[in-house]
N, C-alpha and C positions, 0 to 999 in steps of 0.2 A: 504494500500500500504506500503510495507517495504522500508526503507530508507537505502542507502549505507553509513551509518555513524557508529561510535562506541559509545557505552554508555559511558558517562563521569564517571560513578560510577563503573561499573564492567568490561567494555571493550567489552561486547557482541556486535555482529553485528546484533542481532535480534531486530530491532526497528520498531515501527509502527507509522505512521503519524496520527494526530488527532487534536482535539481542546479542550480547557477547556471551559465548559459551566456552567453557573449559570442560573437564570431565563431567562437571555439574554446572548448573546455571550460576553465574556470578552474581553476588549480592554485596552490598556495602554494609559494614557494621561500624557504627560510630564509636570512637574511643570514649570511654567514661559514661556510656549510656546506662540508664537505669533498666534493669532486667526483671524487676519484680512486677511484671505486667502479664496479661493474658496473651500477649502477642510475642512473636519472636523478635530478637534483636536485629535480624537481617532485614535490610531494605532492598527490595528487588529493584533492578535497574532495567532500563530499555536503552536501545541505541538507535541512532539515526546516522546513515552513511550517505555521503554525497556521491552521486553517480559520475560527476565531472572530475573531482580531484581525489576522491577516496577518503576524505576527512571523516572521522567517526566521532560523534558526540555521544557521551553517556549521560543519561538523565535518571535521577532517582526520585523517589516519593518524598518530597519536602515535608508534607504534612506528617508522615510517620516519623521522620527524623526529628521534627519538633516535639512530637509526643514522647519519643525515647530520650530526648535530652532536656526535658522539662521546660521547653520553650513554646508550649502549645498556645499561649496567649498572643504570641508574636504573629503578625500577619504579613505575609509577603507572597510573591507569585508562586503558585503551586503547580508543578507539572507532574502528572501521574500517568 
């Protein structure tokens, strides 16, 4: 599926959604996060790759990061 964004490297609008994989799906785990919650400490990521230059952008769930780091009251752009 193509995304209606622009590449941060070359400005192309030809981007494709995907994910970064290793032997298992890659996730982000914040340092010093609180883990006494009902959800895991891992934050799933998604990736977007530019068809023109190959630049890969990795995006995580900012709302979950704020919950895990006690910043839930903070409001900023959320990309999920």
